[in-house]
C-alpha positions, -999 to 999 in steps of 0.1 A, spaced: -187 -160 -234 -169 -182 -208 -190 -211 -197 -217 -203 -221 -222 -175 -202 -216 -136 -213 -187 -119 -187 -171 -84 -189 -136 -79 -201 -113 -53 -201 -88 -43 -225 -78 -14 -250 -85 -2 -283 -61 5 -310 -60 43 -315 -81 40 -349 -104 14 -334 -99 -17 -356 -81 -35 -329 -93 -47 -293 -67 -65 -272 -74 -80 -239 -58 -101 -211 -82 -132 -200 -69 -144 -170 -80 -184 -165 -82 -188 -128 -101 -225 -131 -72 -243 -116 -75 -222 -84 -88 -235 -54 -117 -225 -35 -120 -209 -2 -149 -202 20 -168 -176 44 -204 -183 61 -221 -154 66 -239 -165 101 -268 -133 100 -278 -140 61 -320 -142 66 -336 -170 65 -308 -189 70 -270 -186 69 -252 -184 34 -222 -199 22 -199 -179 -1 -169 -197 -20 -148 -171 -42 -111 -183 -58 -81 -176 -35 -47 -186 -39 -22 -186 -10 19 -187 -9 38 -215 -28 2 -232 -43 10 -243 -75 -27 -235 -89 -21 -202 -100 -43 -180 -125 -23 -180 -162 -25 -148 -180 -35 -151 -220 -32 -125 -243 -56 -116 -272 -62 -96 -300 -91 -89 -318 -91 -77 -353 -128 -57 -359 -123 -57 -394 -120 -95 -406 -138 -103 -370 -114 -128 -358 -90 -134 -328 -57 -144 -323 -36 -153 -290 -3 -139 -289 23 -161 -277 38 -142 -245 53 -174 -221 83 -168 -205 85 -176 -168 57 -203 -148 29 -186 -134 39 -151 -154 15 -124 -151 6 -95 -183 -2 -61 -181 -13 -36 -210 1 -1 -212 -30 21 -219 -32 60 -227 -34 80 -193 -71 96 -187 -76 129 -194 -92 156 -175 -121 163 -200 -129 131 -201 -144 129 -159 -173 138 -164 -178 112 -195 -202 79 -187 -179 55 -211 -140 64 -215 -124 39 -238 -94 26 -229 -63 31 -258 -34 15 -261 -1 33 -262 20 29 -292 8 31 -327 -23 18 -346 -2 -19 -354 17 -19 -322 12 -19 -285 35 -20 -252 28 -49 -222 46 -55 -190 57 -93 -184 62 -102 -149 82 -132 -130 61 -149 -106 87 -135 -77 88 -102 -92 127 -106 -95 122 -103 -131 101 -76 -154 104 -70 -191 88 -43 -211 74 -60 -243 60 -49 -275 38 -63 -302 33 -57 -331 3 -66 -356 7 -96 -375 37 -115 -353 31 -144 -334 47 -133 -300 58 -106 -279 90 -90 -279 109 -78 -247 126 -46 -255 140 -39 -218 144 -64 -188 146 -55 -158 162 -78 -131 168 -81 -93 174 -101 -62 143 -90 -47 106 -80 -59 106 -48 -78 80 -19 -77 67 -11 -109 52 17 -124 34 28 -158 53 34 -189 49 67 -206 49 66 -242 51 98 -267 63 104 -297 42 90 -322 51 54 -300 90 60 -308 98 70 -272 89 56 -236 100 65 -202 105 41 -177 104 39 -140 127 17 -122 145 10 -88 180 -1 -108 204 20 -87 188 19 -54 163 48 -61 135 51 -77 141 69 -109 127 76 -152 150 64 -179 142 81 -216 139 46 -240 137 45 -281 104 20 -293 134 -9 -298 145 -6 -259 179 8 -265 186 39 -237 188 70 -249 197 87 -213 182 90 -175 163 116 -170 167 120 -129 193 108 -106 203 113 -72 193 100 -33 155 105 -40 124 92 -50 107 95 -82 67 89 -72 50 87 -102 46 102 -136 16 129 -138 18 143 -171 40 143 -207 42 173 -231 51 161 -259 51 193 -280 79 209 -257 90 173 -241 86 177 -207 77 158 -179 57 163 -151 66 138 -122 58 136 -82 89 127 -63 100 132 -26 132 134 -1 150 156 -25 146 192 -8 171 192 24 152 200 56 121 184 49 105 157 59 112 129 33 77 115 27 63 147 15 56 148 -20 64 175 -44 54 182 -82 86 191 -105 94 192 -143 124 183 -162 132 178 -197 130 144 -213 168 149 -219 173 151 -182 180 191 -179 160 220 -163 151 199 -135 126 225 -115 100 223 -80 70 235 -92 52 230 -58 64 253 -26 63 250 9 72 224 36 36 203 27 26 173 15 18 187 -20 -16 165 -41 -21 177 -75 -37 176 -110 -26 189 -141 -45 202 -168 -45 182 -203 -20 207 -221 0 207 -191 -8 249 -186 -21 250 -147 -19 224 -120 -43 223 -92 -24 216 -58 -39 206 -26 -16 207 1 -8 201 40 7 187 67 -13 168 95 -2 197 116 -16 223 92 -53 235 72 -57 222 43 -48 249 12 -55 247 -30 -36 268 -47 -37 273 -86 -2 275 -101 12 276 -138 35 252 -158 66 271 -143 54 272 -106 39 308 -103 8 315 -80 -21 319 -102 -46 321 -75 -59 307 -43 -93 288 -45 -91 277 -6 -84 277 29 -101 251 46 -126 267 73 -114 248 110 -129 276 130 -155 254 146 -134 223 149 -110 244 171 -141 258 188 -148 225 199 -113 221 213 -96 205 184 -60 204 186 -34 190 159 -11 163 164 26 167 164 54 153 142 86 138 155 115 120 143 140 92 164 162 66 154 158 33 141 170 3 165 202 7 142 211 42 159 215 55 124 183 54 103 156 81 107 124 74 119 94 97 110 62 100 130 29 112 145 21 122 179 -18 120 192 -26 140 223 -58 143 242 -71 179 236 -69 182 273 -39 168 274 -18 181 310 21 184 309 19 176 343 1 143 342 19 110 330 -3 93 301 5 51 287 11 54 253 -1 33 221 13 23 193 -10 25 159 14 2 135 11 -14 101 42 -29 88 41 -25 53 61 -27 29 37 -10 2 27 19 34 34 24 71 6 39 93 19 76 98 -3 100 83 11 129 59 -14 149 45 -43 163 69 -69 136 72 -101 133 93 -100 121 125 -96 81 129 -108 57 155 -75 46 157 -54 73 167 -69 107 171 -100 95 191 -83 68 205 -58 94 223 -91 115 232 -96 81 255 -67 97 281 -36 81 259 -9 92 241 -9 73 206 19 74 177 21 61 146 55 57 135 77 42 99 101 15 107 130 -4 80 113 -19 53 79 -4 61 76 24 28 86 25 -11 88 60 -10 126 61 4 156 42 -8 152 2 -20 176 -6 9 152 9 32 124 -4 15 133 -45 13 148 -42 51 120 -69 60 127 -94 26 124 -128 37 115 -118 75 83 -107 75 68 -110 108 99 -101 132 115 -72 110 94 -37 123 94 -49 159 126 -35 172 122 -6 154 88 6 175 107 -6 205 132 21 204 105 44 191 84 46 220 118 40 244 133 73 228 101 92 232 96 76 264 130 95 272 125 128 260 90 136 272 83 129 311 47 129 306 48 94 288 49 61 307 74 31 297 56 11 318 22 10 303 27 6 267 2 -6 241 1 -19 205 -28 -20 186 -30 -23 142 -52 -37 118 -48 -63 92 -7 -65 83 -11 -43 118 -34 -70 132 -3 -94 122 23 -69 139 7 -61 169 3 -96 180 42 -103 169 49 -76 192 34 -85 228 50 -121 221 83 -110 209 85 -86 237 63 -96 264 79 -74 292 80 -42 272 41 -44 253 13 -47 287 -17 -51 259 -25 -55 225 -53 -50 203 -50 -71 168 -73 -64 142 -85 -88 107 -47 -97 115 -28 -118 87 -10 -140 114 -2 -169 94 11 -160 59 9 -195 48 -31 -187 42 -32 -151 32 -34 -144 -4 -1 -152 -27 4 -120 -42 9 -96 -7 27 -129 7 51 -140 -17 58 -101 -33 67 -87 2 86 -115 20 97 -134 -10 91 -169 -32 123 -193 -46 116 -205 -74 129 -239 -78 136 -267 -109 127 -305 -93 147 -334 -110 119 -336 -135 124 -301 -147 97 -290 -130 93 -253 -119 79 -247 -85 77 -219 -56 87 -227 -25 74 -204 2 84 -204 40 75 -179 66 74 -174 105 42 -170 123 24 -157 149 8 -193 163 40 -205 170 53 -177 192 20 -168 210 31 -194 243 55 -161 251 23 -139 258 25 -121 295 4 -97 285 -34 -86 278 -42 -97 236 -78 -86 221 -86 -104 190 -112 -89 163 -122 -103 132 -148 -96 108 -166 -134 105 -168 -127 64 -134 -116 57 -130 -124 18 -91 -106 23 -78 -120 54 -96 -148 63 -108 -154 97 -92 -185 99 -57 -164 106 -73 -156 137 -88 -187 149 -51 -204 145 -38 -178 169 -69 -185 191 -63 -224 191 -28 -219 200 -31 -194 229 -56 -226 243 -31 -248 238 -7 -230 257 -30 -222 284 -34 -186 276 -63 -159 284 -68 -135 259 -105 -113 248 -118 -122 211 -146 -103 197 -164 -113 164 -180 -86 142 -209 -107 123 -213 -98 85 -184 -78 87 -156 -78 56 -120 -70 60 -130 -32 72 -156 -31 103 -183 -9 82 -213 0 105 -194 -21 140 -167 4 135 -181 25 164 -189 -1 184 -153 -15 182 -138 16 192 -155 13 222 -145 -22 230 -106 -8 222 -111 19 248 -127 -3 272 -97 -27 267 -70 -2 270 -88 17 300 -87 -13 317 -51 -32 312 -32 2 309 -51 25 333 -66 5 357 -99 17 347 -126 -11 345 -161 -2 325 -193 -18 339 -218 -5 321 -237 -29 300 -246 0 272 -222 13 245 -224 53 244 -237 61 211 -226 95 197 
């Protein structure tokens, strides 16, 4: 019960079902935010929700409670270490045999009277793997991870009756696996080298074999392509199980006997095989039928590699061309962007067509997506943290360098007609790019952009840009946050800018775009704006309408073609 109302709760059962543990997050102090649904019937409605912004001290506070089902009692467990810390429970991975069950109970990792919990500081510089034993008053840290930037995490994997666990860590600059006993003593490294372990997908306790996905290990391959590997808990016997220069998406059965391997690239037909635990092919399940698609004129996009602005770092991208591409013609180029740092805008496995890439190219453009230093966690820690403390400007130089290299490489690209487009973080980035490089980019379409990260959500902004924990003269802990914003630079705009936002976006609040609009008006700049009524962060049933407005905008300012028809084409 909360304030007299029954609320749902999430937590974990002990293996013997005698105890239940849950984390209660008290967000009463978090300030509210609002959006107005202007098309609600019979009258507009006000939507209120909790939303913490960077640097604000009014934060959720996590509490850990243990319920004894035998005595029908509860107990709050002491967890405090840092101001505004967060807690996460470690629960057993779901099993394949549970996938069709209507109710799948969450069970904690560990023993009947002992479980694991992860404690993180607000700046994510400090992360502890902790244990709790029933009857004690406090959790006990057993592994302490410390860095001077934020840290990525993955769930620990507990086995051997709760006596050992596997920790994923980037402590040496690459993401790897480490074996600990339950007291936090390091037994051995499991993996090592200049490559990235993505996650553990299965532990076979009987053979002490660990199955995990990883990328960047295979020479000559795109470093983002994931493979499935297995290794013994002592670090011996490392073996790749999936074959071929593809992105592999796998499912391992509960006994680790067989694996379903879905594999493809953006420029290949997706296939599915069954392989055994040693990587031997058992059978082919399916190869997608693209005959109708190809008969309609479909062409695969093309892969490319360029250098970052430092002239050293390799960047990987995809180029989309019109299906009626003519190499004797010259085309404008549009860069579809997303700064990350949790992911880049580039697709690696085959995916269905997108209004922002494949379909946009069909309007007569060369469209590219390419990574940038700081954009993705699946390379080195250095690569991922390149933009830490400089979230607005860090990706811009690499994208300009990429377009310049492609234009020099391919005569069908017109370096004087360059556009840029993105959504969310990409909306933020595309506006920053056309303002910071006003003579290079001629047009930008910026959608749902977090243009002023001071009013975006605390978790994304503080995590990826950084927040400074400070102690005042009175001994209080505060969090200082400072970041460059787009409203500060729109006075530099020379090209053509189109801003798009859903009016009830409760992720990136419309106020982000409104602040850019205000700064543009104050600077006496012309621009275009499209508000999508009743739409949140994605554009829902208005995505098709948005697509045609984007095509019209880029056609006008990159190809000199004005669409005068009132009616939007219908599919």
